[in-house]
N, C-alpha and C positions, 0 to 999 in steps of 0.2 A: 439642287445644291451642287456646286462645282468643287473639285478637289485639286489642290496643288501641293507639291512637296513642301514641307515646313523648312524654310531656311534656318541655318544655325549660325550663331556667332562664332567667329574664328576660335575663340578661347573655350568654347563649349566642348565637352568630351563627345567623341563620336558615339552615337547610341548603338548598342548591340541588342538590347531588349526593348527599350522604350522608343521604338521608331514611330514618331508621330507624324500625322498628316495635318495639313490645314484645310478645313472646309470653309466654304463661303456660301452665304445665303442672303437674300433680301428680306428684311423684317423691320417693321416699324419705320419704314421709309428710309432705311439705310442698309448698307452692307454690314453684316455681322459675321464674325469669324468663330471657329471652333477648332479645337485640337482633338484628333482622334488617334488612339492607339488600338490597332487591330491585334490584340494579343494572341488570338486564336485559341485552340483547345489546349488543355494541359495546364491551366492556371486556376488557382484558388485565390479569392480576394476577400479581404475584410475592409469594409468601408462605411463611412457615415453619410454617404451620398444620398440625395433625395430620390434618385432612381437606382434600383439595384443595390441598395445599401444592405448591410448585414454581412453574413459570411457564407460563401459557397463558390461553386464553379462559375466563372465569368469569362467571356470571350473578348470583350472590348471595353474601352473606357473613353467616354466622350466628355470633353470639358468645353461647354458652350458659353460664349460671351453674349450677354443680353444688354439692353439699354440701361443706362443709369436711371434710377427711379422705377425699376421694374415692379409692376403691381399685380401681375397675374397670380391667382390663388391656386393654380394647378400646375406647379413647376414639373412634377413627375410626368404628367400627361404631355406637357410641352416638350420635355426632353425625349420622351418616347416617340413623339412625332418626328423630331429631328433625327433620331436614330433610324426610323423607317425611311426617311428621305435619303439618308446616307446609305441605304441598302443593308443595314445591319440586321442580323437575325440572332435569335437565341438570347440568353441572359447576358447582360452587360451592366456597366456602371455609368450613370449620367450625373455630371457635376455642372454647376452653373456659376457664373461670375459676371460682374460688371467691369472687371479689370480688362485691360488690353491683353488678350491671350498671345498676341504676337510678341509681347515682351516677356515671354516665358524664360525661365532660367533652368539650367541643368547642372547636375553634378553626379559624379560616380566615385565609388570607393569599394575596392575589392570585389568587383562584379555586381554590386548593388547600384542601381541607377535611380535618380530622383528627377522629376519634372514638375516645376512649380509655377503657378501663376499667382501674382502678388497684387492685391488691392487692399490698401490699409486706410481707406477713407473714413470708415466707421470703426474705430478701434476702442478697446477698453480692456479691463481685467475680468477674468472669468468669475471671480468671487466679488460680485458687485452688489450693493444694497438695493439696487433697482429691482422692481418686480419683473418677473418673467412674463412671457406671452405665449399662448398656444399657436399664434400665427407664425408662418415661416419668416425668418428675418430677411431684410433686403440683401441682395447678392453683391456685397462689396468684395470680401472674400479672398482668403489665401487658400488656394486649392493645391494639395500635395498628392502626387501620384508616385509611388515607389514600386520598383520591380526587384524581387529577390530571386536569384537563380538557384534556389535550394528549397526543398519542401519544409514547410513549417506546420506544426500541429495547430489545432484550433486555439489552444491557449497561447501559443507562441505568436500566432497571427494577431490576436487581440493585444498581446503585450507589445507587438511591433507597432501597432497603431498608437499606443501610449508613448512609445519611444519616439516616434515621429513627431508627436505633439510636443514632447519635452524639448526636442531639438529645435522645433519651430520657435518656441518661446525663448530659448537661449539665443537663437539667431536674431530675433527681434531686439532683445536687450543689447546684444553686441553691436547691432546697427544703430543704436541710440533711440529706439522707440520705447515709450513708457506704456507698455501694454502687453497682454498675453496673446492678443490676436483680435479678430473681428467676430461679431455675433454669428456669422454664417460660414466660418472656416470649415473646410471639409478635407478628408483624407481618405486615400485608397491605397492599401498595401496589397500587392500581388506577389504570390509565391508560387514557384513551380510545384505542380502536383507530384506526389511521391510515385515513383515507379514501383512495379511489383517487387516485393521483398525489401524495399527501401524504407528505413525508419525516419519519419519526419523529425526535424529539430524540435526539441521540447521548450526552448526558451527564445524570447525575442526582446529581452530587456537590453538596456544600453551597454552592459558589460558582457553580453553573450556574443558569440562569434559573428552572427549575422546582424544582430541588433546594433552592435558597435559600428559596423560599416554603414548600416542604414542611417544611424544618427548622424554620422559625419557627412554623408551625402545630403541629407535633408538640411542640415545646418548650413552647409556651403551654399546650396541652391536658394534657401530662404534668405540668408544674409545678403546674397547678391541681389535678389529681387527687392528686398527692403531698401538696399542702398539706391537702386535705380528709382524706386518709388519716392524716396526722399528727394532725389534730384529733380524728378518730374514735378513734385509738389513745390519745391523751391523756385522752379521756373515760372510758377503761376498757372492760372487756368489756361486751358488750351489743349495742346496735344494734337495728335493726328485728327484732322477733320474727317468725319465719316462721309463716305460718298453714297449716293442714293441707290446704287445697284451693284451687283457683282460684275467684275470686269475680267477679261482674260489676264491670267497671272495676277489676280487681285492681291494688292498689298505685297509686293515682292520682297520688301524689307521687313525684318522682324527685329 
């Protein structure tokens, strides 16, 4: 697996916390990309991710692109293998998407940063009459990663996940999509661990100090990602043609 710095669009805020790298690997006969945030020690995360989900100390977040029509039934094992290949150790979070991770969008508000990859090919409303399934849904996926530079208590972290989800739905509606998301959307909220003698924040809702900033950052990043997704869809099938193997400086444009 090769690593290159992740190029950023001129309008994107310079990351202070969420410094992502782009990884490249050859898989299924094509070059596949992933975004990696090496958060390091001192972070607690709450996530719905297939790998490293739940709540606890985590040191990295990997958002891996897979082929459309992904059919593997062991996504956690797959992501764990990609993490090992990237030289990652210790607990972390692994996300998966069929969307182009190079088209990620960023936003920041009051020190909170959001990094989003947006794929809305399989969309719908959460409260649907259709039957559920025990099988993992296909990775179309809006993946949201948020970093908060303040300690949040357990309840506040869980509340922050709900706040990020509310902001995502608001952004989709504002962008003109008639849906609440995709069946495989995932979110990861990272908050700095409390220092000795420091009291974690008790609230992460949309009107709390850090929840309000998180909501605005997520809303901005998802809305921009949804706008770009609509433009790509309107342009018809196609998009960047995958090449069969990783190359030096693979996919320099994002």
